C-alpha positions in Angstrom: 38.7 222.0 93.6 41.3 220.3 91.5 40.7 216.8 90.3 42.7 213.8 91.6 44.3 213.3 88.3 48.0 212.4 88.3 48.5 214.2 85.0 49.4 217.6 86.4 52.6 217.0 84.6 52.2 216.0 81.0 55.2 214.0 79.8 56.4 213.4 76.2 59.7 212.4 74.6 62.2 215.0 75.5 60.3 217.0 78.0 57.3 217.7 80.2 54.8 220.4 81.1 53.4 220.9 84.6 49.6 221.7 84.8 49.8 222.8 88.5 48.7 226.2 87.2 46.6 226.8 84.1 48.4 226.8 80.7 47.8 228.7 77.5 47.6 226.9 74.1 48.2 229.4 71.4 46.6 228.8 68.0 48.9 229.0 65.0 47.2 228.1 61.7 49.2 227.5 58.6 46.0 227.5 56.6 44.4 230.0 54.1 40.9 229.6 55.4 40.7 229.3 59.2 37.6 231.2 60.6 39.7 234.0 62.2 42.1 235.6 59.8 44.2 236.9 62.6 45.3 233.3 63.4 46.5 232.5 59.8 50.2 232.4 58.9 50.5 231.7 55.2 54.0 232.8 54.6 56.7 230.7 56.2 58.8 233.8 56.9 56.2 235.0 59.3 55.8 231.7 61.2 58.8 231.8 63.5 58.3 235.5 64.2 54.6 234.9 65.2 55.6 231.9 67.3 58.2 233.9 69.1 55.8 236.6 69.9 53.3 234.1 71.3 55.9 232.6 73.5 57.0 236.1 74.7 53.3 236.9 75.4 53.0 233.8 77.6 52.1 230.8 75.4 53.0 227.5 77.0 51.9 225.3 74.0 51.8 226.2 70.3 49.0 224.4 68.5 49.9 224.1 64.8 47.1 223.2 62.4 47.1 222.8 58.6 43.4 222.3 58.1 40.4 224.5 59.0 37.7 222.8 61.1 35.3 225.7 61.2 31.6 224.8 60.6 31.1 223.9 57.0 34.8 223.8 56.1 35.9 221.6 53.2 38.1 218.7 54.3 41.5 218.5 52.7 43.5 215.3 52.3 46.3 214.1 54.5 49.0 214.8 52.0 48.0 218.5 51.6 47.9 218.8 55.4 51.3 217.2 55.7 52.8 219.6 53.2 51.5 222.5 55.3 52.1 221.4 58.9 55.4 219.4 58.9 57.6 222.2 57.6 55.9 224.5 60.1 56.6 222.2 63.0 60.2 221.7 61.9 60.8 225.5 61.7 59.2 226.2 65.1 61.1 223.3 66.8 64.4 224.5 65.3 63.9 228.0 66.5 62.4 227.1 69.9 63.9 223.8 71.0 62.1 223.8 74.4 58.6 224.9 73.5 55.7 222.4 73.7 54.2 221.9 70.3 50.7 220.5 69.7 49.6 219.3 66.2 45.9 219.9 65.4 44.9 217.1 63.1 42.4 214.2 62.8 44.7 212.2 60.5 46.9 209.5 62.1 49.4 209.8 59.3 49.8 213.5 60.0 49.9 213.0 63.7 52.7 210.4 63.5 54.8 212.5 61.1 54.3 215.6 63.3 55.5 213.8 66.3 58.6 212.6 64.4 59.1 216.3 63.4 58.9 217.5 67.0 55.3 217.7 68.1 54.6 216.8 71.7 50.8 216.6 71.9 48.1 215.3 69.4 45.0 217.5 69.3 42.3 215.6 67.5 38.9 217.4 67.2 37.3 214.2 65.9 37.8 212.1 69.0 39.3 209.4 66.8 36.1 209.1 64.7 37.6 210.2 61.4 40.7 208.1 61.5 40.4 204.8 63.4 44.2 204.5 63.7 44.6 207.7 65.7 44.5 206.2 69.2 47.2 203.6 68.3 49.4 206.3 66.9 49.0 208.4 70.1 50.1 205.4 72.0 53.0 204.6 69.7 54.3 208.2 69.9 54.0 208.3 73.8 52.4 211.8 73.7 49.4 213.3 75.4 46.2 213.2 73.4 43.5 215.9 73.4 40.1 214.0 73.3 37.5 216.4 71.9 33.7 215.9 71.9 32.1 216.5 68.5 28.6 215.7 67.2 29.0 214.9 63.5 32.0 216.3 61.6 33.1 219.9 60.6 31.1 219.8 57.4 27.8 219.0 59.1 28.2 219.5 62.8 26.2 222.8 63.1 23.3 221.7 60.8 21.0 220.8 63.7 22.8 219.6 66.8 20.4 217.8 69.2 20.9 216.7 72.9 18.5 215.6 75.6 21.0 216.7 78.3 24.2 218.0 76.7 26.4 217.8 79.9 25.3 214.2 80.7 25.7 213.1 77.1 29.2 214.6 76.7 30.3 213.1 80.0 29.1 209.7 78.8 30.9 210.1 75.5 34.1 210.8 77.4 33.7 207.8 79.7 33.4 205.5 76.7 36.3 207.1 74.7 38.6 207.1 77.7 38.2 203.4 78.0 39.0 203.0 74.3 42.1 205.1 74.7 43.3 203.3 77.7 42.8 200.0 75.9 44.9 201.3 73.1 47.7 202.3 75.5 47.0 206.0 75.8 47.0 207.1 79.4 47.7 210.9 79.2 44.4 212.3 78.1 43.2 216.0 78.0 39.5 216.5 77.9 38.0 219.1 75.5 34.2 219.5 75.6 34.3 220.8 72.0 32.7 224.2 72.3 31.1 224.9 68.9 31.6 221.4 67.6 28.0 220.3 67.1 26.5 222.5 69.7 24.1 225.4 69.8 24.7 228.6 71.8 22.6 227.1 74.6 24.6 223.9 74.6 27.9 225.8 74.7 26.7 228.0 77.6 25.5 225.0 79.6 28.9 223.3 79.1 30.8 226.4 80.1 28.6 226.9 83.2 29.1 223.3 84.3 32.7 222.8 83.1 33.8 222.0 86.6 31.8 218.7 86.5 34.3 217.3 84.0 36.8 217.2 86.7 35.1 214.0 87.8 36.8 212.3 84.8 40.2 212.8 86.6 41.8 214.3 83.5 42.8 217.9 82.8 40.2 219.9 80.9 40.9 222.1 77.9 38.6 225.0 76.9 38.6 226.3 73.4 36.2 229.3 73.3 38.4 231.9 71.6 36.4 234.1 69.3 33.8 231.4 68.5 30.5 232.0 67.0 28.6 231.7 70.2 30.5 234.7 71.5 29.8 236.6 68.3 26.1 235.9 68.6 25.9 236.8 72.3 27.4 240.3 71.8 26.2 240.8 68.2 29.7 241.5 66.9 32.0 240.3 64.1 34.7 237.8 64.9 37.3 240.6 64.8 35.5 242.3 67.7 35.3 239.4 70.1 38.5 239.8 72.1 36.8 241.1 75.2 34.1 238.5 75.1 36.7 235.8 74.7 38.6 237.1 77.8 35.4 236.9 79.8 34.6 233.4 78.6 38.2 232.3 79.2 38.0 233.7 82.8 34.8 231.8 83.4 36.4 228.6 82.1 39.4 229.1 84.3 37.2 229.7 87.4 35.5 226.4 86.5 38.9 224.5 86.7 40.0 224.5 83.0 43.7 223.4 83.0 44.4 224.7 79.5 42.7 227.5 77.5 43.2 227.4 73.7 43.4 231.0 72.4 44.2 233.3 69.5 45.2 236.3 71.8 47.9 235.2 74.1 48.7 238.3 76.2 45.1 238.8 77.2 44.7 235.2 78.1 47.8 235.2 80.2 46.4 238.1 82.2 43.3 236.1 82.9 45.4 233.1 84.0 47.5 235.2 86.3 44.4 236.8 88.0 42.5 233.6 88.4 45.5 231.7 89.6 46.2 234.5 92.2 42.5 234.3 93.3 42.7 230.6 93.7 45.8 230.9 95.9 44.5 233.9 98.0 
């Protein structure tokens, strides 16, 4: 069942995006070191072409990031991230005036500049823990905010993640953070359980199996499972060979009421969305 959330239509300056059917967030990294090389676009000449192909394949949101957040990644400063991501957002916005753009950042300075450059959603993997100004910037920009659960930070999150009950603890985290966001003036919130962000394989599988429970929060849920290490480990394959496993995981997430799936491979994800959406309407 769908939640009673009123946010089936995300609104932002200049546009809106209905979530009455599941949506696809396509990963577009302007980084040299993201964990999956197929998502990297280092040359600016390739950026608009890649974005256009993603839109043609069925992407509803383009998630642009200038910093890798893979386990053990080295953090770059805000200025370096700005230098990467702002020209990318400006180029995509110029080429595709109507597309919804998300900025993947945990720096409030980058988020604010990105929104001024044309970004419509802030996707912060830190849940506001790295930059205390992030919630106020999301409110100031009047854009939806992706609230992600993370234990630790990218440099340390996979060292030894521990939970007594991962689902209960992640739900409690969201309840507390949602109150903080509302107090800051942010009312459009997207919930991301943070697959792989301070979780073991067992934690990730439990969250996926019980993803429907997060509907009780009355906000749309985003699932980011694409080509992640848990899938690599489950099938004993390299990241380059995890497309089929990703499609299976995305399908499970969609059947557990994910409103948005964040993916590297758009066409395959779109097929999963079409099938599950048809099944739900049958």
